[in-house]
N, C-alpha and C positions, 0 to 999 in steps of 0.2 A: 504494500500500500504506500502511495507517495506521501511525503511529509506534508503536514498541513501548512497553509498560509495563515497570516495573522492580521487581525483588524484591531486598531487602537480606537477605543470608544471615546466619546466626549467626556465620560466619567473617569477616564484614566485606566480602564481595564483593557486587557489584551485577550482577544478571543481567537481561538484556533478554529479554522474552517476549511472545508473542501467545497469547491463549486465548479460548475462548468456551464458554458453557454448553450443555448438551444432555443427551441420554439417557446413562445410565451402564450398564455401565462406560464411562468415557471412554478416550481414546487419548492417549498421550504419545509424541512423537517425540524420540529421543536420537540426535544426529548423530555424525559421525565426527571424527577428529583433523583439526584445522585447517579444518573445514567450519563452516557456520553455518545458522541456521534458515531462510534464504531459498532453500535448495537445492531442486532439482526434486522430490526425493522428499518432503520436508517439505511443500511447497506442494501437491503432488498429494494427499497424504493429508488435508491440511486441506480441500481442495475436496470430497473424498469425505465427510468428516465433516460439512461444512455441508449437503451434499445429503441425507444420511441422518439429520440431527438429532442427531449424536453429539457429546458434549463432547470438546474437543480442546485440547492444549497443545503448543507448540513453544517452545524457548528456546535461548539461546546460553550455552555454558559460559563461565566466566571466561577472559579471554584470547582469546576467539573472538568474531567478529561485533561486535555492539553492546554487549557486556557489558564490565565493567571489567577492568583488568589487561592484561598482555601475555602472549603465548603462552609465552615462555621462562620465565615465573614459575611456570607451572602444571605439574601432574603428574596421574597417574591418580587419586590420592587426593583431590586438590582437585576434580577434575571429577565424581567420584562424590559428594562432598559437595554439589556444586552440584545434581546430579540429585536427590539425596534432599531437599534444601531445596525445589526446585521442585515435586517430586511431592507432598510432604507439605504444602507451603504454598499451592499453587495449584490443587489438585484436591480434589473433595469426597468421592467414593467410591472404589471400586476402579478400577484402570486397566489397560489393555492397553499394554504397552511395545513400541514399534517401534524397534529399535536397529540403526543402520547402522554397520558396521565397528567402531570403538572403542565405539560406542553399544551394540553387542551385548555386549561385555565388561561395560560398565557396567550393562546390563540384568540380567545374571546376578548382579552384585554387589547390585543392588536386591532380587532375590528372596531374598537372604540377610539383608539389613539391614531391609527393611520388607515382609516376606512378606504381611502382612495387607492391604497396599495393592495387590498385584500379582495380577491375575486371568488374565494370559496374556502370552506373549512372542512377538514376531515379529522375526526378525533377517534382515538383508541383509548378506552377506559378513562375518559376525561375526569379530572379530579378538581373541579372548581371549588374554591374556598376551603381546601382541605386543612389548612392550618387551623381554621376555626372549628369546622364541623367534623373533621376526621381526627384531629389531635386534641385541641383544647376541650372540646365538648365531651370527649371520651376519657380524658385523663382523670386519675384520682386526685383528691385534694393534695396529697403529698407531691405528686408530680407537678401540679400547678404551682405549688409553693416553691419547689426547687427551681422551676423555670424562672419565676419572678424574683426570688430572693438571691439565688445563686447564679442566675444568668443563663442557665442551660439545664437540660435534662437529657439523659441517655435513654433511647428507646431500642429494645431488641429488634433485630432485623434478620429475616430469613435470607437476605441477599449478602450477608457477610457481617462485618463488625457493627457494633451498635451505632445507630444514627444519633448524632447530637443535634438537638433542636434548641435553638437559642431564644432568649426572650425577644431579641430583635426580630427574629423570623415570625414569631407570633404577633407581635405588635404591628409590624409592617404589613403582615398579611391582612390585618383588619382594614388597612387603607386601600386594599385592592380587591375587595370582595365583589363578585359579579352576580350573586344570587339574591342580593338584598335590594337591588334597584333594577329597573327595566333593562333587558338585554335583547337588542334587536340587531343582529349581525348585518342584515341587509344583503346577504349573499347565500347561495345554496350551502347547506350544512348536512354532512353525513356523519353519524356517530355510530361507533361499534362498542359493544359491551359484552364481555364474557360472563356467562352465568356462574362460573366457578371462580370468579375473581374475588379473592379474600381481602385484597387491599382497597379496592373501590367496588363495593357491592352494587347490585342492580338498582336498588332504590335511589342511589346517587344519580344514575343515568336517567331514571324516570323523573326525578325532580328537575334535572337540567332540561329535559325535553319539555316538561310542563312550563318551565320558566321562560324558555326562549320564545321570542316573537318573530314570526316570519312565514312566508308562503311556501318555502321549500326546505323543510327541516325534517330529517328522518333519523330514526334510531333503529339499529338492527342488533338483536340479541343473538349471540352465538353460543349455543348450548355446549357446556363443558369446557369452554375456553377460560384460561386463567389470566392473571394480570399481564403476563409477558406477551400474550397474544402473538406468539411467534411460530406456531405450527404452520406448515406450508399452506394449508387451506385458509388459515387466518391471514397470512401475508397476501394471499391472492385476493381476499375480500377487500383489502386496503387499496390495492392497485385498481381493482374493478371500480371502487368508489371514486378514485381519482379520475379514471377515464370518464365516468359519468359526469362528475362535476365539471370537468374540462369542456365537455360538450355544451354546458350551460353558461360557462363564464363569458 
């Protein structure tokens, strides 16, 4: 795999990325929390984009992968700024966003911040407002106290070492919630959700579907799929949705 290129953002962060030119609208992959741009879904979509001659961009948020910073320094607001900088600085025309987990949350933030750049959204196990609804709301009083008084709390993770969640991540997340105010993307939206997803359960997807306002918004449940959504048939559903959204863009 070739070495990444780097983008220096207005906030002073350095983002690693891979991109290539092609037909527009292009496609931008927005990864999940603690994931990076070398994951199965990102690489699969890139391979599809190369085969179809479609412009494509994948990148690492600050504190993720090959980008600058450490994970515990970051928060939703920082990673949304990273996404905005990458989309506006590294793509030419309109783009389709593919947002995985946290990337789904950030995708909808982008439809508010840079609506003129977004031609469509595809999400996989979108996790809007997870710092508030998936963390804070489900924590014990001891965990909340540790986060607020000690500045961080460690959460066990099936993906490796404990995840450190900081007070800043929780407080900043509250400044970027999308399910408490009207959310009208104004573009076609296709959402996928696995029924065996233990990290983002089906009711989250149903709540998001109910909250979104628009004429062309669809949710597809995939029986037995987990949060990774990386089985071959799952990957094929993502590119199928991309092809459909591109015909509408």
